[in-house]
C-alpha angles and dihedrals in degrees: 000000000000122000092251090056091048090052092047093053090044093055092047089053093047089054093046091052093045108117111213124187113263095245094162088066096053119092107169123189095225113079123176146132134266127195096245117130129184113211121214092255088060096256114141122218132193118194090348096305125107115252101238097184104089092194089058090052089047090050091050091050090058091057096044119118133177120218113185103313097335130092124215141180103228135193130165087266104042146015115210126188119228133182123250116188098199120335123350095231137036124220100226100175144018134200115201117199120187122003142255114359089347093064128125118198118202113192127201116206131204092256098053102263118139110209124189108208112234139127091301095042100045131184116223135174119217118186091337094311115113122216136186124210106235103177141314096007094314117129141191123222103231106235116241097249090050090050091052089054089053089049091052090053095042128108127225116230129163094350095307133093115241135185126197134211131168088355093301119121123218127190116228098184143281119315096219 
């Protein structure tokens, strides 16, 4: 096994072992709003100031929940609405193992998640903007340089470009 394959497998195991809070089980009585905004580039702001401490952003990301079209930071005691401009996360890197239909794509997000694209963690393109399902309705906008790497690895079929991961096929867009 190559070093790249070992790293790929290690990242997949780390993500599988990651213990996230069970925010979907929390239904606190106190509901409010907090002045936190996630910009389209994945930057988090509080009271108009960029949050500089990445571990704090990473922590907030673990207690983020999407209900219908709104985003909330949620604890057992309170549920606070925040603003998300596009997607709450950004896919900042992709490791591609294999090729063609036998590919596996492991994405890294700006909040330290590793997501193996598959039927449950689908890739979609909406109006030319690529997204990856991370968990529980939360998505990552795929950064432009990551998308270009996906395009390079894609296969043309029936006038469209596709990429494969874990046996799932994802359309990236028309080739013409």
